Backbone of each chain as ProteinMPNN parsed JSONL, in Angstrom:
{"seq_chain_A": "XXXXXXXXXXXXXXXXXXXXXXXXXXXXXXXXXXXXXXXXXXXXXXXXXXXXXXXXXXXXXXXXXXXXXXXXXXXXXXXXXXXXXXXXXXXXXXXXXXXXXXXXXXXXXXXXXXXXXXXXXXXXXXXXXX", "coords_chain_A": {"N_chain_A": [[231.854, -94.66, -54.932], [229.769, -96.239, -57.311], [227.425, -96.625, -60.022], [226.046, -99.709, -60.255], [223.88, -101.244, -60.845], [220.656, -100.741, -62.124], [217.074, -100.333, -62.276], [214.053, -101.276, -64.027], [210.549, -101.518, -63.689], [208.689, -104.245, -64.903], [205.891, -105.536, -66.72], [205.741, -108.19, -67.49], [208.084, -110.557, -67.266], [209.227, -112.351, -69.141], [208.311, -111.385, -71.586], [209.428, -108.877, -71.447], [212.167, -109.489, -71.462], [212.426, -110.437, -74.058], [211.8, -108.112, -75.528], [213.789, -106.301, -74.652], [216.128, -107.588, -75.433], [215.791, -108.667, -78.112], [214.657, -106.549, -79.585], [215.716, -104.058, -78.596], [218.401, -104.753, -78.286], [220.032, -105.418, -76.133], [221.941, -107.721, -74.011], [221.352, -110.784, -72.241], [222.265, -111.054, -68.841], [222.117, -112.008, -66.068], [220.015, -114.583, -64.83], [218.127, -115.677, -62.573], [216.155, -117.923, -60.781], [213.587, -116.907, -58.498], [211.759, -118.112, -56.954], [208.303, -118.936, -57.202], [207.058, -117.198, -60.017], [208.863, -115.259, -60.362], [211.938, -113.798, -61.401], [215.455, -113.083, -60.986], [216.485, -110.982, -63.12], [218.639, -109.735, -65.375], [219.944, -107.401, -67.812], [222.567, -106.359, -70.051], [224.53, -103.931, -71.857], [225.744, -104.916, -75.059], [228.092, -103.713, -75.732], [229.308, -103.202, -73.357], [229.721, -105.501, -71.449], [230.508, -105.909, -68.837], [229.526, -103.769, -67.592], [227.093, -101.405, -66.257], [224.225, -103.011, -65.006], [220.884, -103.682, -66.047], [218.051, -104.23, -64.279], [215.259, -106.178, -64.819], [212.476, -105.865, -63.371], [209.856, -107.467, -61.589], [206.502, -106.175, -61.735], [204.622, -106.337, -59.743], [203.861, -105.1, -57.328], [201.304, -103.195, -55.712], [201.603, -100.431, -55.799], [202.917, -99.816, -58.078], [201.53, -99.709, -60.549], [199.678, -97.389, -60.543], [201.623, -95.402, -60.211], [203.309, -95.684, -62.505], [201.42, -95.396, -64.555], [200.615, -92.736, -64.262], [202.977, -91.385, -64.892], [203.474, -92.233, -67.525], [201.247, -91.176, -68.813], [201.862, -88.459, -68.815], [204.074, -88.52, -70.347], [206.602, -88.992, -69.28], [209.824, -90.27, -69.081], [211.291, -93.266, -67.634], [213.837, -94.17, -67.637], [217.051, -93.576, -69.092], [218.815, -94.222, -72.03], [221.934, -94.242, -73.737], [222.645, -93.581, -77.133], [224.396, -93.805, -80.3], [223.326, -92.362, -82.393], [220.469, -90.776, -82.35], [218.454, -90.284, -84.249], [218.848, -92.25, -86.214], [218.416, -94.516, -84.663], [215.805, -94.073, -83.941], [214.566, -94.399, -86.433], [215.195, -97.09, -86.927], [213.979, -98.466, -84.738], [211.31, -97.622, -84.987], [210.704, -98.859, -87.37], [210.585, -101.433, -86.49], [208.248, -101.458, -85.217], [208.077, -100.124, -82.819], [206.6, -97.847, -80.558], [206.824, -94.408, -80.49], [206.586, -91.724, -78.199], [207.711, -89.321, -78.227], [209.189, -87.794, -80.851], [212.498, -87.556, -82.39], [214.232, -84.913, -80.858], [215.983, -81.996, -80.99], [217.851, -80.46, -78.613], [219.751, -78.086, -78.055], [223.013, -79.277, -77.623], [222.231, -81.875, -77.222], [220.35, -84.63, -78.412], [217.18, -86.073, -78.149], [214.785, -88.757, -77.745], [211.662, -90.429, -77.098], [210.348, -93.55, -76.209], [207.926, -96.258, -75.983], [208.309, -99.036, -73.953], [206.824, -101.297, -74.084], [206.39, -102.735, -71.821], [205.318, -101.305, -69.884], [206.639, -98.935, -69.419], [208.025, -95.699, -70.256], [210.871, -94.916, -72.185], [213.784, -93.024, -72.526], [215.93, -92.16, -75.193], [219.166, -90.909, -75.923], [221.61, -88.832, -77.503], [224.764, -88.064, -76.455], [226.643, -85.057, -76.037], [229.83, -84.838, -77.62]], "CA_chain_A": [[230.565, -95.26, -55.249], [229.377, -96.14, -58.719], [226.15, -97.299, -60.288], [226.283, -101.056, -60.76], [222.619, -101.822, -61.304], [219.454, -99.927, -61.98], [215.975, -101.242, -62.597], [212.735, -100.829, -64.468], [209.495, -102.494, -63.438], [208.107, -104.757, -66.145], [204.647, -106.27, -66.492], [205.904, -109.607, -67.778], [209.538, -110.64, -67.428], [209.596, -113.05, -70.382], [208.06, -110.446, -72.678], [210.408, -107.794, -71.305], [213.466, -109.992, -71.916], [212.376, -110.471, -75.521], [211.866, -106.741, -76.055], [215.065, -105.644, -74.338], [217.228, -108.229, -76.166], [215.573, -108.802, -79.555], [214.357, -105.262, -80.219], [216.673, -103.011, -78.206], [219.75, -105.233, -78.553], [220.809, -105.766, -74.939], [222.146, -109.164, -73.844], [221.007, -111.258, -70.903], [223.441, -111.251, -67.983], [221.751, -112.927, -64.991], [218.636, -115.072, -64.856], [218.103, -116.544, -61.401], [214.786, -118.084, -60.264], [213.429, -116.358, -57.146], [210.549, -118.686, -56.361], [207.151, -118.477, -57.971], [207.437, -116.93, -61.4], [209.796, -114.133, -60.404], [213.357, -114.08, -61.665], [216.434, -111.996, -60.932], [216.735, -110.985, -64.556], [219.313, -108.484, -65.753], [220.544, -107.303, -69.142], [223.644, -105.372, -70.169], [224.856, -103.548, -73.221], [226.779, -105.763, -75.668], [229.336, -102.932, -75.788], [229.894, -103.128, -72.015], [229.144, -106.641, -70.721], [230.811, -105.797, -67.407], [229.05, -102.451, -67.149], [225.866, -101.307, -65.463], [223.16, -103.955, -65.357], [219.507, -103.218, -65.924], [217.205, -105.273, -63.704], [213.869, -106.184, -65.286], [211.902, -106.226, -62.068], [208.409, -107.684, -61.659], [205.756, -104.966, -61.387], [203.438, -106.78, -59.03], [203.454, -104.286, -56.169], [200.145, -102.368, -56.078], [201.939, -99.008, -56.0], [203.639, -99.622, -59.339], [200.664, -99.351, -61.68], [199.299, -95.962, -60.568], [202.843, -94.598, -60.376], [203.753, -95.673, -63.896], [200.368, -94.861, -65.426], [200.637, -91.27, -64.188], [204.161, -90.909, -65.608], [203.293, -92.494, -68.958], [200.266, -90.217, -69.336], [202.531, -87.178, -69.038], [205.208, -88.71, -71.26], [207.858, -88.906, -68.526], [210.563, -91.534, -69.16], [211.798, -93.807, -66.377], [215.269, -94.463, -67.758], [217.636, -93.011, -70.306], [219.928, -94.967, -72.599], [222.708, -93.482, -74.708], [222.873, -94.192, -78.446], [225.296, -92.983, -81.116], [222.56, -91.52, -83.306], [219.056, -90.913, -81.965], [217.566, -90.332, -85.417], [218.99, -93.583, -86.816], [217.778, -95.471, -83.758], [214.37, -93.813, -84.081], [214.128, -95.043, -87.668], [215.313, -98.546, -86.775], [212.972, -98.986, -83.808], [209.985, -97.397, -85.581], [210.543, -99.911, -88.372], [210.272, -102.677, -85.787], [206.936, -101.311, -84.608], [208.128, -99.471, -81.512], [205.816, -96.618, -80.533], [207.485, -93.261, -79.862], [205.722, -90.633, -77.743], [208.406, -88.082, -78.6], [210.119, -87.968, -81.958], [213.787, -86.931, -82.08], [214.145, -83.494, -80.523], [217.297, -81.415, -80.733], [217.837, -79.444, -77.563], [221.162, -77.728, -77.931], [223.926, -80.33, -78.07], [221.659, -83.191, -76.956], [219.131, -85.017, -79.118], [216.494, -87.112, -77.382], [213.499, -89.266, -78.207], [211.058, -91.226, -76.025], [209.512, -94.629, -76.741], [207.223, -97.149, -75.057], [209.036, -100.309, -73.939], [205.765, -102.323, -74.138], [206.335, -103.421, -70.524], [204.732, -100.378, -68.92], [207.489, -97.763, -69.177], [208.605, -94.902, -71.327], [212.325, -94.897, -72.118], [214.384, -91.964, -73.338], [217.265, -92.369, -75.758], [219.832, -89.61, -76.089], [223.01, -88.76, -77.904], [225.454, -87.117, -75.585], [227.66, -84.266, -76.733], [231.162, -85.475, -77.559]], "C_chain_A": [[230.314, -95.171, -56.748], [228.111, -96.949, -58.964], [226.429, -98.643, -60.954], [225.028, -101.628, -61.395], [221.509, -100.79, -61.143], [218.305, -100.772, -62.505], [214.813, -100.519, -63.254], [211.747, -101.928, -64.098], [208.928, -102.956, -64.777], [206.89, -105.632, -65.835], [204.855, -107.78, -66.582], [207.39, -109.808, -68.104], [209.957, -111.319, -68.731], [209.437, -112.115, -71.581], [209.099, -109.316, -72.649], [211.778, -108.242, -71.801], [213.517, -110.005, -73.444], [212.524, -109.069, -76.096], [213.25, -106.137, -75.851], [216.239, -106.299, -75.081], [216.977, -108.195, -77.675], [215.334, -107.465, -80.251], [215.442, -104.236, -79.885], [218.118, -103.447, -78.403], [220.628, -105.457, -77.331], [221.035, -107.278, -74.891], [221.862, -109.55, -72.393], [222.28, -111.486, -70.093], [223.141, -112.264, -66.885], [220.288, -113.322, -65.121], [218.521, -116.123, -63.765], [216.664, -116.671, -60.904], [214.687, -117.594, -58.816], [212.244, -116.992, -56.43], [209.337, -118.105, -57.038], [207.599, -118.253, -59.406], [208.512, -115.867, -61.5], [211.234, -114.587, -60.621], [214.189, -112.841, -61.371], [217.014, -111.931, -62.342], [217.382, -109.656, -64.955], [219.847, -108.569, -67.181], [221.635, -106.239, -69.094], [223.808, -105.003, -71.636], [225.893, -104.506, -73.791], [228.126, -105.037, -75.755], [230.047, -102.896, -74.441], [229.324, -104.252, -71.15], [229.452, -106.621, -69.221], [230.29, -104.505, -66.813], [227.753, -102.535, -66.359], [224.816, -102.295, -65.954], [221.796, -103.287, -65.19], [218.668, -104.399, -65.445], [215.782, -105.115, -64.231], [213.03, -106.76, -64.152], [210.389, -106.399, -62.162], [207.62, -106.511, -61.071], [204.531, -105.274, -60.523], [202.975, -105.904, -57.883], [202.343, -103.314, -56.562], [200.473, -100.889, -56.319], [202.478, -98.754, -57.409], [202.712, -99.11, -60.448], [200.236, -97.877, -61.666], [200.49, -95.028, -60.777], [203.234, -94.52, -61.849], [202.697, -95.097, -64.828], [200.399, -93.336, -65.451], [201.832, -90.715, -64.964], [203.994, -91.079, -67.115], [202.317, -91.479, -69.557], [200.929, -88.882, -69.666], [203.793, -87.312, -69.892], [206.568, -88.73, -70.584], [208.586, -90.252, -68.552], [211.146, -91.946, -67.806], [213.28, -94.143, -66.446], [215.758, -93.816, -69.043], [218.81, -93.876, -70.747], [220.621, -94.092, -73.64], [222.82, -94.265, -76.011], [223.756, -93.256, -79.259], [224.511, -91.96, -81.928], [221.068, -91.73, -83.032], [218.161, -91.069, -83.192], [217.625, -91.699, -86.091], [218.281, -94.635, -85.967], [216.255, -95.318, -83.802], [213.822, -94.508, -85.331], [214.125, -96.563, -87.512], [214.184, -99.098, -85.897], [211.555, -98.772, -84.343], [209.679, -98.484, -86.593], [210.197, -101.254, -87.743], [208.951, -102.576, -85.024], [206.932, -100.669, -83.234], [207.412, -98.131, -81.59], [206.58, -95.512, -79.795], [206.436, -92.245, -79.407], [206.401, -89.289, -77.951], [209.402, -88.4, -79.704], [211.426, -87.249, -81.638], [213.674, -85.417, -81.946], [215.542, -82.989, -80.213], [217.148, -80.313, -79.707], [219.282, -79.055, -77.295], [222.021, -78.888, -78.414], [223.332, -81.738, -77.948], [220.447, -83.423, -77.856], [218.492, -86.157, -78.345], [215.256, -87.583, -78.13], [212.974, -90.169, -77.09], [210.163, -92.296, -76.646], [208.905, -95.467, -75.616], [207.896, -98.517, -75.107], [208.098, -101.527, -73.935], [205.641, -103.114, -72.838], [205.814, -102.481, -69.451], [205.496, -99.085, -68.729], [207.74, -96.966, -70.451], [210.105, -94.814, -71.086], [212.824, -93.781, -73.025], [215.712, -92.446, -73.917], [217.862, -91.0, -76.057], [221.201, -89.809, -76.704], [223.643, -87.698, -77.034], [226.445, -86.317, -76.411], [229.037, -84.902, -76.552], [232.078, -84.715, -76.612]], "O_chain_A": [[230.609, -94.155, -57.377], [227.778, -97.85, -58.195], [226.97, -98.71, -62.057], [225.095, -102.395, -62.356], [221.445, -100.067, -60.148], [218.533, -101.817, -63.115], [214.615, -99.318, -63.067], [212.062, -103.116, -64.18], [208.714, -102.145, -65.679], [206.857, -106.36, -64.843], [204.231, -108.55, -65.852], [207.887, -109.287, -69.102], [210.934, -110.908, -69.358], [210.292, -112.054, -72.464], [209.578, -108.866, -73.689], [212.477, -107.485, -72.476], [214.524, -109.631, -74.045], [213.285, -108.858, -77.04], [213.814, -105.535, -76.764], [217.245, -105.635, -75.335], [217.836, -107.752, -78.437], [215.766, -107.273, -81.387], [216.017, -103.619, -80.781], [218.981, -102.608, -78.662], [221.834, -105.663, -77.465], [220.403, -108.029, -75.634], [222.09, -108.779, -71.461], [223.255, -112.042, -70.598], [223.834, -113.276, -66.777], [219.435, -112.507, -65.474], [218.78, -117.305, -63.993], [216.012, -115.663, -60.632], [215.585, -117.834, -58.009], [211.775, -116.472, -55.418], [209.324, -116.931, -57.41], [208.407, -119.008, -59.946], [209.023, -115.595, -62.587], [211.676, -115.61, -60.098], [213.715, -111.71, -61.484], [217.899, -112.703, -62.71], [216.758, -108.598, -64.881], [220.157, -109.647, -67.688], [221.638, -105.353, -68.238], [223.292, -105.675, -72.528], [226.832, -104.879, -73.088], [229.175, -105.676, -75.841], [231.239, -102.597, -74.373], [228.543, -104.0, -70.233], [228.742, -107.242, -68.429], [230.58, -104.182, -65.661], [227.373, -103.595, -65.861], [224.552, -102.403, -67.152], [221.593, -102.448, -64.312], [218.584, -105.43, -66.112], [215.178, -104.05, -64.105], [212.897, -107.974, -64.003], [209.71, -105.561, -62.755], [208.006, -105.93, -60.057], [203.53, -104.559, -60.57], [201.806, -105.961, -57.5], [202.417, -102.679, -57.614], [199.705, -100.18, -56.97], [202.495, -97.615, -57.877], [203.065, -98.193, -61.19], [200.409, -97.182, -62.666], [200.375, -93.996, -61.438], [203.462, -93.434, -62.382], [203.026, -94.392, -65.782], [200.234, -92.715, -66.501], [201.713, -89.682, -65.624], [204.33, -90.182, -67.889], [202.527, -90.983, -70.664], [200.601, -88.25, -70.67], [204.496, -86.329, -70.128], [207.586, -88.51, -71.24], [208.042, -91.26, -68.103], [211.45, -91.108, -66.957], [213.91, -94.377, -65.414], [214.981, -93.547, -69.959], [219.683, -94.218, -69.949], [219.978, -93.305, -74.334], [223.062, -95.472, -75.996], [223.86, -92.067, -78.957], [224.965, -90.834, -82.129], [220.487, -92.738, -83.435], [217.23, -91.873, -83.192], [216.598, -92.248, -86.491], [217.625, -95.533, -86.496], [215.515, -96.298, -83.712], [212.756, -95.123, -85.296], [213.176, -97.237, -87.912], [213.52, -100.069, -86.26], [210.693, -99.635, -84.177], [208.553, -98.974, -86.676], [209.589, -102.11, -88.385], [208.579, -103.486, -84.282], [205.907, -100.665, -82.552], [207.581, -97.375, -82.547], [206.936, -95.663, -78.626], [205.502, -91.941, -80.149], [205.76, -88.241, -77.865], [210.337, -89.176, -79.511], [211.472, -86.426, -80.723], [213.102, -84.737, -82.798], [216.207, -83.479, -79.3], [216.407, -79.351, -79.912], [219.946, -79.619, -76.426], [221.784, -79.426, -79.496], [223.876, -82.688, -78.51], [219.62, -82.53, -78.041], [219.173, -87.096, -77.933], [214.749, -86.905, -79.024], [213.74, -90.621, -76.239], [209.325, -91.999, -77.498], [209.321, -95.386, -74.46], [208.039, -99.097, -76.184], [208.555, -102.662, -73.794], [204.863, -104.065, -72.768], [205.854, -102.797, -68.262], [205.066, -98.22, -67.966], [207.675, -97.49, -71.563], [210.561, -94.66, -69.953], [212.347, -93.615, -74.147], [216.517, -93.063, -73.219], [217.149, -90.056, -76.4], [221.869, -90.815, -76.463], [223.13, -86.587, -76.895], [227.021, -86.83, -77.37], [229.366, -85.429, -75.489], [233.233, -85.099, -76.431]]}, "seq_chain_B": "XXXXXXXXXXXXXXXXXXXXXXXXXXXXXXXXXXXXXXXXXXXXXXXXXXXXXXXXXXXXXXXXXXXXXXXXXXXXXXXXXXXXXXXXXXXXXXXXXXXX", "coords_chain_B": {"N_chain_B": [[184.057, -66.676, -72.741], [185.761, -64.979, -74.246], [186.998, -63.51, -72.216], [188.42, -65.54, -70.919], [190.198, -66.132, -72.94], [191.754, -63.781, -73.242], [192.846, -63.652, -70.713], [194.355, -65.962, -70.738], [196.251, -65.356, -72.668], [197.6, -63.317, -71.516], [199.787, -63.994, -70.015], [203.29, -64.312, -70.071], [204.703, -66.766, -69.996], [202.774, -68.575, -70.795], [202.389, -67.729, -73.384], [204.844, -68.443, -74.442], [204.611, -71.205, -74.207], [202.639, -71.639, -76.121], [204.14, -70.929, -78.369], [205.958, -73.034, -78.349], [204.271, -75.14, -78.904], [203.678, -74.7, -81.537], [205.767, -75.758, -82.831], [205.659, -78.508, -83.089], [202.897, -80.612, -83.522], [200.897, -82.408, -81.156], [202.202, -82.998, -78.542], [203.637, -84.412, -75.606], [203.338, -83.669, -72.069], [205.885, -83.887, -71.007], [207.524, -83.484, -73.269], [206.875, -80.837, -73.919], [207.895, -79.546, -71.665], [210.61, -80.18, -71.985], [211.183, -78.754, -74.308], [210.727, -76.175, -73.409], [212.806, -75.906, -71.551], [214.928, -76.041, -73.291], [214.621, -73.652, -74.506], [215.608, -72.097, -72.628], [213.895, -71.265, -70.652], [213.714, -70.472, -67.559], [213.504, -72.234, -64.435], [210.847, -73.301, -64.284], [208.409, -75.389, -63.136], [207.256, -78.765, -63.768], [204.71, -79.097, -62.777], [203.783, -76.491, -62.758], [203.782, -75.915, -65.491], [201.854, -77.706, -66.28], [199.629, -76.587, -65.042], [199.486, -74.14, -66.392], [198.904, -75.125, -68.935], [196.344, -76.071, -68.49], [194.929, -73.687, -68.201], [195.239, -72.653, -70.77], [193.905, -74.611, -72.183], [191.358, -74.308, -71.229], [190.738, -71.896, -72.379], [190.453, -72.64, -74.932], [192.638, -72.728, -76.575], [194.393, -74.778, -76.515], [194.179, -78.171, -77.184], [193.557, -81.339, -75.784], [194.304, -84.76, -76.27], [193.686, -88.187, -75.748], [195.551, -91.068, -76.289], [195.398, -94.27, -75.977], [197.483, -95.015, -73.329], [198.67, -92.608, -73.326], [198.884, -88.991, -73.293], [198.308, -86.287, -75.342], [199.065, -82.943, -76.47], [197.631, -80.434, -78.456], [197.863, -77.51, -80.501], [195.399, -74.997, -80.935], [194.527, -72.433, -82.82], [192.205, -71.216, -83.491], [190.412, -69.73, -81.74], [191.676, -67.247, -81.667], [190.8, -65.838, -83.801], [188.56, -64.46, -83.034], [189.568, -62.134, -81.976], [190.589, -60.718, -84.168], [188.233, -60.373, -85.521], [186.784, -58.785, -83.852], [188.287, -56.485, -83.606], [188.989, -55.464, -86.406], [191.828, -55.523, -88.541], [193.172, -52.911, -90.579], [193.045, -53.201, -94.15], [195.988, -53.689, -95.71], [196.953, -54.576, -98.029], [196.405, -53.708, -100.617], [197.067, -51.026, -103.082], [198.216, -47.993, -101.644], [196.301, -45.09, -100.883], [197.357, -42.895, -99.92], [199.528, -41.718, -101.014], [201.516, -38.88, -101.695]], "CA_chain_B": [[185.136, -67.244, -73.556], [186.739, -63.941, -74.591], [187.792, -63.192, -71.026], [189.371, -66.639, -70.727], [191.206, -66.029, -73.993], [192.69, -62.7, -72.928], [193.554, -64.033, -69.496], [195.35, -66.974, -71.118], [197.32, -64.739, -73.462], [198.257, -62.244, -70.757], [200.972, -64.488, -69.3], [204.385, -64.581, -71.027], [205.041, -68.2, -70.036], [201.76, -69.273, -71.609], [202.66, -67.404, -74.797], [205.973, -69.292, -74.842], [204.088, -72.571, -74.384], [201.992, -71.657, -77.437], [205.241, -70.97, -79.351], [206.511, -74.398, -78.326], [203.303, -76.055, -79.525], [203.672, -74.526, -82.994], [206.92, -76.471, -83.399], [205.191, -79.844, -83.482], [201.614, -80.909, -82.884], [200.853, -83.679, -80.442], [203.311, -83.126, -77.604], [203.36, -84.78, -74.214], [203.78, -82.675, -71.088], [207.339, -84.015, -70.893], [208.165, -82.841, -74.422], [206.696, -79.385, -73.775], [208.861, -79.097, -70.643], [211.945, -80.272, -72.578], [211.355, -77.638, -75.246], [210.83, -74.936, -72.626], [214.154, -75.767, -70.981], [215.843, -75.75, -74.39], [214.493, -72.212, -74.763], [216.142, -71.455, -71.431], [212.826, -70.709, -69.824], [214.261, -71.059, -66.343], [212.797, -72.383, -63.168], [209.408, -73.578, -64.315], [208.231, -76.801, -62.793], [206.28, -79.506, -64.567], [203.374, -78.827, -62.23], [203.384, -75.157, -63.217], [203.464, -76.033, -66.922], [200.579, -78.409, -66.327], [198.574, -75.626, -64.691], [199.37, -73.202, -67.523], [198.218, -75.834, -70.02], [194.919, -76.133, -68.147], [194.361, -72.37, -68.509], [195.192, -72.562, -72.232], [192.858, -75.527, -72.641], [190.093, -73.677, -70.859], [190.512, -70.809, -73.336], [190.275, -73.241, -76.249], [193.854, -72.597, -77.393], [195.074, -76.072, -76.5], [193.293, -79.328, -77.081], [194.266, -82.547, -75.373], [193.679, -86.015, -76.699], [194.28, -89.384, -75.165], [195.735, -92.218, -77.166], [195.821, -95.331, -75.074], [197.957, -94.553, -72.025], [199.369, -91.34, -73.488], [198.075, -87.783, -73.455], [199.015, -85.352, -76.217], [198.528, -81.583, -76.529], [197.671, -79.796, -79.771], [197.541, -76.085, -80.54], [194.248, -74.592, -81.763], [194.551, -70.963, -82.815], [190.912, -70.701, -83.976], [189.835, -68.669, -80.902], [192.326, -65.95, -81.903], [190.043, -65.144, -84.85], [187.635, -63.539, -82.367], [190.237, -60.846, -81.764], [190.644, -60.016, -85.454], [186.875, -60.017, -85.936], [186.303, -57.711, -82.977], [189.042, -55.278, -83.983], [189.594, -55.841, -87.692], [192.987, -54.747, -88.966], [192.972, -52.323, -91.909], [193.635, -53.98, -95.242], [197.15, -52.95, -96.225], [197.521, -55.331, -99.148], [196.233, -52.987, -101.871], [197.855, -49.788, -103.206], [197.816, -46.965, -100.68], [195.824, -43.854, -101.514], [197.92, -41.787, -99.164], [200.74, -41.187, -101.631], [201.365, -37.437, -101.878]], "C_chain_B": [[186.191, -66.191, -73.854], [187.612, -63.6, -73.391], [188.84, -64.265, -70.762], [190.524, -66.534, -71.72], [192.245, -64.953, -73.637], [193.492, -63.003, -71.675], [194.669, -65.026, -69.854], [196.534, -66.334, -71.836], [198.133, -63.722, -72.67], [199.568, -62.675, -70.133], [202.082, -64.856, -70.281], [204.776, -66.06, -71.106], [204.04, -68.947, -70.91], [201.942, -68.943, -73.09], [203.842, -68.243, -75.302], [205.522, -70.733, -75.051], [203.374, -72.683, -75.741], [203.042, -71.692, -78.548], [205.768, -72.395, -79.5], [205.575, -75.371, -79.054], [203.19, -75.845, -81.035], [204.791, -75.343, -83.631], [206.562, -77.892, -83.807], [203.852, -80.079, -82.798], [201.709, -82.246, -82.174], [202.037, -83.882, -79.523], [202.828, -83.575, -76.229], [203.795, -83.626, -73.315], [205.307, -82.691, -70.989], [208.054, -83.318, -72.045], [208.049, -81.32, -74.335], [207.717, -78.835, -72.776], [210.287, -79.138, -71.197], [212.2, -79.086, -73.499], [211.469, -76.316, -74.507], [212.226, -74.797, -72.037], [215.177, -75.495, -72.074], [215.793, -74.27, -74.752], [215.001, -71.4, -73.579], [215.079, -70.666, -70.683], [213.089, -71.253, -68.426], [213.206, -71.262, -65.258], [211.306, -72.596, -63.261], [209.203, -75.074, -64.134], [207.202, -77.429, -63.719], [204.854, -79.215, -64.097], [202.866, -77.471, -62.714], [202.996, -75.196, -64.697], [202.097, -76.687, -67.084], [199.419, -77.456, -66.024], [198.379, -74.596, -65.802], [198.612, -73.85, -68.683], [196.716, -75.912, -69.76], [194.233, -74.802, -68.463], [194.206, -72.212, -70.024], [194.084, -73.455, -72.801], [191.482, -74.932, -72.374], [189.728, -72.553, -71.825], [190.351, -71.336, -74.759], [191.509, -73.182, -77.136], [194.642, -73.896, -77.46], [194.019, -77.155, -76.382], [194.119, -80.524, -76.649], [193.522, -83.746, -75.924], [194.437, -87.159, -76.063], [194.379, -90.452, -76.222], [196.267, -93.331, -76.295], [196.246, -94.749, -73.742], [198.579, -93.171, -72.118], [198.38, -90.192, -73.612], [198.898, -86.772, -74.256], [198.292, -84.004, -76.257], [198.699, -81.025, -77.942], [197.288, -78.328, -79.626], [196.296, -75.869, -81.392], [194.157, -73.072, -81.707], [193.21, -70.36, -83.253], [190.325, -69.603, -83.073], [190.456, -67.289, -81.141], [191.586, -65.142, -82.97], [189.066, -64.144, -84.239], [188.247, -62.155, -82.214], [190.227, -60.035, -83.056], [189.258, -59.595, -85.924], [186.342, -58.843, -85.113], [186.978, -56.382, -83.32], [189.74, -55.539, -85.312], [190.77, -54.931, -88.023], [192.705, -54.147, -90.331], [193.669, -53.156, -92.97], [194.777, -53.175, -95.854], [197.727, -53.609, -97.472], [197.445, -54.535, -100.461], [197.113, -51.734, -101.944], [197.319, -48.712, -102.256], [197.376, -45.705, -101.424], [196.498, -42.629, -100.891], [199.211, -41.231, -99.784], [200.553, -39.711, -101.958], [201.264, -37.033, -103.356]], "O_chain_B": [[187.386, -66.461, -73.732], [188.822, -63.422, -73.528], [189.987, -63.965, -70.43], [191.675, -66.812, -71.386], [193.451, -65.186, -73.72], [194.67, -62.658, -71.58], [195.782, -64.936, -69.335], [197.681, -66.73, -71.631], [199.215, -63.313, -73.092], [200.383, -61.831, -69.759], [201.853, -65.622, -71.217], [205.14, -66.546, -72.177], [204.411, -69.84, -71.671], [201.678, -69.783, -73.951], [203.843, -68.697, -76.446], [205.995, -71.408, -75.966], [203.492, -73.699, -76.425], [202.87, -72.39, -79.547], [205.992, -72.89, -80.605], [206.024, -76.297, -79.729], [202.668, -76.707, -81.741], [204.768, -75.593, -84.836], [207.112, -78.416, -84.775], [203.696, -79.774, -81.615], [202.505, -83.108, -82.549], [202.801, -84.832, -79.696], [201.763, -83.174, -75.759], [204.522, -82.728, -73.739], [205.942, -81.64, -70.9], [209.063, -82.645, -71.839], [209.001, -80.6, -74.637], [208.327, -77.791, -73.011], [211.086, -78.243, -70.919], [213.276, -78.487, -73.483], [212.218, -75.432, -74.923], [212.782, -73.699, -72.019], [216.173, -74.81, -71.842], [216.772, -73.7, -75.234], [214.847, -70.179, -73.532], [215.319, -69.576, -70.164], [212.72, -72.391, -68.135], [212.191, -70.57, -65.186], [210.563, -72.121, -62.402], [209.744, -75.898, -64.872], [206.4, -76.747, -64.357], [203.926, -79.103, -64.897], [201.689, -77.312, -63.038], [202.007, -74.586, -65.104], [201.29, -76.275, -67.917], [198.369, -77.512, -66.664], [197.249, -74.222, -66.119], [197.785, -73.209, -69.332], [195.913, -75.829, -70.689], [193.096, -74.783, -68.934], [193.191, -71.709, -70.507], [193.417, -73.098, -73.772], [190.567, -75.043, -73.191], [188.549, -72.289, -72.06], [190.137, -70.557, -75.688], [191.447, -73.54, -78.313], [195.462, -74.088, -78.357], [193.09, -77.059, -75.58], [195.252, -80.7, -77.098], [192.296, -83.755, -76.03], [195.651, -87.106, -75.868], [193.427, -90.716, -76.957], [197.439, -93.338, -75.918], [195.462, -94.062, -73.088], [198.979, -92.608, -71.099], [197.218, -90.375, -73.977], [200.029, -86.447, -73.897], [197.073, -83.933, -76.099], [199.769, -81.132, -78.541], [196.503, -77.952, -78.756], [196.149, -76.484, -82.449], [193.767, -72.495, -80.692], [193.087, -69.141, -83.375], [189.784, -68.627, -83.593], [189.828, -66.272, -80.849], [191.722, -63.92, -83.039], [188.772, -63.11, -84.838], [187.558, -61.139, -82.308], [189.909, -58.846, -83.061], [189.107, -58.598, -86.63], [185.562, -58.024, -85.599], [186.353, -55.322, -83.326], [190.941, -55.805, -85.344], [190.712, -53.72, -87.809], [192.068, -54.791, -91.165], [194.728, -53.738, -92.736], [194.56, -52.115, -96.441], [198.82, -53.27, -97.924], [198.317, -54.671, -101.319], [197.821, -51.414, -100.989], [196.108, -48.556, -102.098], [197.967, -45.304, -102.428], [196.242, -41.49, -101.282], [199.896, -40.399, -99.189], [199.495, -39.337, -102.464], [201.134, -35.848, -103.665]]}, "name": "protein", "num_of_chains": 2, "seq": "XXXXXXXXXXXXXXXXXXXXXXXXXXXXXXXXXXXXXXXXXXXXXXXXXXXXXXXXXXXXXXXXXXXXXXXXXXXXXXXXXXXXXXXXXXXXXXXXXXXXXXXXXXXXXXXXXXXXXXXXXXXXXXXXXXXXXXXXXXXXXXXXXXXXXXXXXXXXXXXXXXXXXXXXXXXXXXXXXXXXXXXXXXXXXXXXXXXXXXXXXXXXXXXXXXXXXXXXXXXXXXXXXXXXXX"}
């Protein structure tokens, strides 16, 4: 078994696609209309186009808002992405206006930071020990 | 207030949380928990940390502020002054008269 796809709920799929591609640097993989305004919309890392897909899933279900609001209030991220250098990425994204709720934090061999994806979620970035 | 202060300080985990809050002001619950695990403070759940923070807030040692959807915690050591005022420490900065 391996992880092929994981998802984050997003308030607005078009806005989420823009943020995840133009700001974060992912590339669109699948974009299939599902009826109404909903799309099967996934992005992948440009470094691994055949790798794990991230589904940008509509957040319309009534359970989603209270669930995410409670997590965001406490600063709890819903997904973690790996980057080569958290501090460099923190500088780059801050320069693009991304709001961080946790600045780079060294915890032993791992450095992490947490930002708001503007679609309702907090996302953690981390450098993994070599 | 004084009783709340001493009760808050009596717990070693809460003292560690205060240590963690001196490292950076404006931390989310998640960041506080991350820093506690980095300090190898084992087996403390987020819910427990949240409850400890409530005790510290009640004693005036921690202040919380909301910014939009986020909630941040700041350290306020001002209440500790009550201790020094109640039991003032002798002034040891000047020359000692106790030299033989």
